[in-house]
Every structure is written in structure tokens, then in C-alpha cells.
TORPA-4810 file (N, C-alpha, C, O; in nm, 3 decimals):
<nodes>
NODE_1_-1.371_1.717_-1.067_-1.294_1.598_-1.084_-1.353_1.530_-1.209_-1.473_1.526_-1.234_X
NODE_2_-1.253_1.476_-1.286_-1.296_1.405_-1.405_-1.217_1.272_-1.419_-1.123_1.244_-1.345_X
NODE_3_-1.259_1.199_-1.512_-1.198_1.072_-1.537_-1.057_1.119_-1.599_-0.964_1.043_-1.572_X
NODE_4_-1.034_1.204_-1.658_-0.929_1.275_-1.710_-0.818_1.296_-1.603_-0.699_1.266_-1.612_X
NODE_5_-0.884_1.355_-1.501_-0.801_1.398_-1.386_-0.754_1.273_-1.312_-0.640_1.271_-1.266_X
NODE_6_-0.830_1.177_-1.301_-0.779_1.042_-1.227_-0.680_0.955_-1.305_-0.600_0.879_-1.250_X
NODE_7_-0.692_0.972_-1.442_-0.606_0.894_-1.532_-0.480_0.982_-1.529_-0.375_0.920_-1.546_X
NODE_8_-0.471_1.101_-1.513_-0.346_1.185_-1.503_-0.284_1.173_-1.385_-0.169_1.215_-1.377_X
NODE_9_-0.345_1.116_-1.275_-0.292_1.101_-1.148_-0.295_1.208_-1.063_-0.220_1.215_-0.966_X
NODE_10_-0.396_1.312_-1.098_-0.402_1.412_-1.018_-0.479_1.376_-0.873_-0.576_1.299_-0.875_X
NODE_11_-0.437_1.428_-0.765_-0.491_1.394_-0.650_-0.623_1.436_-0.645_-0.656_1.531_-0.716_X
NODE_12_-0.718_1.371_-0.560_-0.852_1.423_-0.553_-0.834_1.556_-0.451_-0.743_1.576_-0.371_X
NODE_13_-0.947_1.635_-0.481_-0.965_1.760_-0.404_-1.095_1.750_-0.337_-1.200_1.728_-0.396_X
NODE_14_-1.084_1.765_-0.224_-1.198_1.736_-0.120_-1.295_1.856_-0.152_-1.243_1.957_-0.200_X
NODE_15_-1.417_1.854_-0.133_-1.497_1.967_-0.154_-1.501_2.043_-0.025_-1.437_2.003_0.072_X
NODE_16_-1.560_2.131_-0.021_-1.577_2.240_0.104_-1.669_2.169_0.203_-1.638_2.188_0.320_X
NODE_17_-1.764_2.099_0.185_-1.831_2.016_0.267_-1.776_1.905_0.339_-1.818_1.865_0.447_X
NODE_18_-1.664_1.850_0.265_-1.586_1.736_0.323_-1.492_1.779_0.408_-1.444_1.698_0.486_X
NODE_19_-1.451_1.909_0.409_-1.347_1.972_0.472_-1.398_2.022_0.607_-1.312_2.052_0.689_X
NODE_20_-1.511_2.033_0.636_-1.585_2.100_0.753_-1.526_2.014_0.861_-1.530_1.891_0.851_X
NODE_21_-1.468_2.077_0.968_-1.392_2.031_1.075_-1.294_1.939_1.055_-1.263_1.865_1.147_X
NODE_22_-1.233_1.931_0.935_-1.128_1.832_0.893_-1.175_1.695_0.895_-1.096_1.601_0.902_X
NODE_23_-1.289_1.681_0.890_-1.353_1.524_0.893_-1.423_1.494_0.758_-1.476_1.585_0.695_X
NODE_24_-1.422_1.381_0.718_-1.511_1.328_0.581_-1.606_1.236_0.636_-1.570_1.152_0.720_X
NODE_25_-1.725_1.245_0.596_-1.807_1.122_0.611_-1.761_1.008_0.578_-1.690_1.006_0.478_X
NODE_26_-1.783_0.902_0.639_-1.738_0.765_0.625_-1.798_0.712_0.525_-1.729_0.630_0.464_X
NODE_27_-1.929_0.735_0.475_-1.989_0.692_0.344_-1.941_0.741_0.237_-1.926_0.671_0.136_X
NODE_28_-1.904_0.891_0.243_-1.853_0.952_0.132_-1.714_0.900_0.099_-1.679_0.893_-0.019_X
NODE_29_-1.635_0.864_0.196_-1.493_0.821_0.190_-1.521_0.670_0.113_-1.457_0.647_0.011_X
NODE_30_-1.595_0.594_0.151_-1.601_0.467_0.095_-1.663_0.493_-0.065_-1.607_0.430_-0.154_X
NODE_31_-1.756_0.566_-0.095_-1.792_0.607_-0.224_-1.680_0.643_-0.292_-1.658_0.585_-0.398_X
NODE_32_-1.603_0.727_-0.252_-1.491_0.787_-0.318_-1.390_0.665_-0.362_-1.341_0.650_-0.474_X
NODE_33_-1.373_0.590_-0.259_-1.277_0.471_-0.284_-1.316_0.382_-0.396_-1.238_0.345_-0.484_X
NODE_34_-1.462_0.344_-0.389_-1.516_0.267_-0.489_-1.515_0.338_-0.627_-1.493_0.268_-0.726_X
NODE_35_-1.533_0.455_-0.642_-1.523_0.523_-0.784_-1.365_0.525_-0.821_-1.331_0.507_-0.938_X
NODE_36_-1.277_0.546_-0.730_-1.128_0.520_-0.770_-1.106_0.387_-0.833_-1.046_0.366_-0.938_X
NODE_37_-1.163_0.301_-0.753_-1.130_0.169_-0.797_-1.170_0.133_-0.927_-1.093_0.090_-1.012_X
NODE_38_-1.319_0.154_-0.945_-1.381_0.133_-1.064_-1.316_0.213_-1.187_-1.313_0.157_-1.296_X
NODE_39_-1.269_0.327_-1.175_-1.191_0.414_-1.269_-1.070_0.340_-1.296_-1.042_0.325_-1.415_X
NODE_40_-0.998_0.296_-1.217_-0.859_0.210_-1.246_-0.898_0.106_-1.316_-0.828_0.077_-1.413_X
NODE_41_-1.001_0.036_-1.291_-1.047_-0.107_-1.355_-1.075_-0.071_-1.483_-1.038_-0.145_-1.574_X
NODE_42_-1.148_0.056_-1.512_-1.189_0.074_-1.640_-1.088_0.122_-1.731_-1.093_0.090_-1.850_X
NODE_43_-0.990_0.202_-1.680_-0.864_0.237_-1.749_-0.766_0.124_-1.781_-0.701_0.128_-1.886_X
NODE_44_-0.753_0.020_-1.689_-0.687_-0.098_-1.720_-0.752_-0.175_-1.828_-0.678_-0.229_-1.910_X
NODE_45_-0.892_-0.188_-1.841_-0.949_-0.269_-1.941_-0.919_-0.195_-2.074_-0.877_-0.255_-2.174_X
NODE_46_-0.943_-0.059_-2.071_-0.927_0.006_-2.190_-0.784_-0.009_-2.244_-0.761_-0.033_-2.362_X
NODE_47_-0.692_0.006_-2.151_-0.546_-0.016_-2.213_-0.518_-0.160_-2.260_-0.437_-0.180_-2.350_X
NODE_48_-0.584_-0.259_-2.201_-0.549_-0.400_-2.230_-0.623_-0.409_-2.373_-0.566_-0.463_-2.468_X
NODE_49_-0.738_-0.361_-2.384_-0.801_-0.370_-2.533_-0.745_-0.287_-2.642_-0.788_-0.286_-2.757_X
NODE_50_-0.631_-0.206_-2.590_-0.572_-0.119_-2.708_-0.429_-0.171_-2.751_-0.372_-0.121_-2.849_X
NODE_51_-0.373_-0.271_-2.677_-0.268_-0.343_-2.727_-0.304_-0.475_-2.797_-0.414_-0.530_-2.809_X
NODE_52_-0.192_-0.509_-2.836_-0.215_-0.648_-2.920_-0.185_-0.629_-3.067_-0.133_-0.528_-3.112_X
NODE_53_-0.220_-0.728_-3.134_-0.209_-0.718_-3.283_-0.338_-0.744_-3.356_-0.436_-0.776_-3.289_X
NODE_54_-0.348_-0.732_-3.497_-0.480_-0.758_-3.531_-0.535_-0.895_-3.541_-0.652_-0.921_-3.569_X
NODE_55_-0.428_-0.994_-3.512_-0.478_-1.142_-3.502_-0.539_-1.162_-3.381_-0.593_-1.272_-3.371_X
NODE_56_-0.547_-1.088_-3.283_-0.597_-1.085_-3.148_-0.749_-1.113_-3.178_-0.806_-1.062_-3.274_X
NODE_57_-0.814_-1.204_-3.080_-0.962_-1.237_-3.095_-1.013_-1.175_-2.966_-0.941_-1.163_-2.866_X
NODE_58_-1.129_-1.138_-2.972_-1.200_-1.088_-2.854_-1.185_-1.192_-2.729_-1.166_-1.149_-2.616_X
NODE_59_-1.194_-1.329_-2.757_-1.176_-1.428_-2.670_-1.046_-1.412_-2.595_-1.041_-1.424_-2.473_X
NODE_60_-0.925_-1.379_-2.685_-0.797_-1.361_-2.621_-0.785_-1.246_-2.536_-0.720_-1.244_-2.431_X
NODE_61_-0.865_-1.132_-2.594_-0.851_-1.005_-2.525_-0.934_-1.028_-2.367_-0.893_-0.981_-2.261_X
NODE_62_-1.046_-1.106_-2.383_-1.117_-1.131_-2.254_-1.018_-1.206_-2.158_-1.013_-1.175_-2.039_X
NODE_63_-0.956_-1.284_-2.200_-0.859_-1.375_-2.111_-0.763_-1.290_-2.058_-0.719_-1.315_-1.946_X
NODE_64_-0.714_-1.171_-2.133_-0.597_-1.096_-2.079_-0.680_-1.022_-1.959_-0.622_-0.945_-1.883_X
</nodes>
């Protein structure tokens, strides 16, 4: 699993260990959710920083 996979919207693939007995460890599920949120926020921030005009200032971009 990579950042490119998440940005492309590919579903997460569980590892063999997580699929044992069809159950996923709760802490691993939380960690996975946090990773997905952080990745989405980073992607959003990168996209916001890539739009605009040359007149945009860092302050304006931060407000966005």
C-alpha cells in the first residue's frame, strides 16, 4: 500500500495477519483509519497549494 494507491482511490488490502479468523485487531483498525485521514489531509493540502494565481501569497494559501 502506498500513497499513490490511496490517492488513486484503490481499496485497502488487508494483510494475511489481519484476515486471520476474519477479525482485525482494534488498534490496527484505528491506526489504519488515522493513516487514511492523514493521507487525505496531506493530499488536500497539496492540491490547495497547487491551485491559484502567481499573485497568491503564502498567507492567502494558509487561509484556504
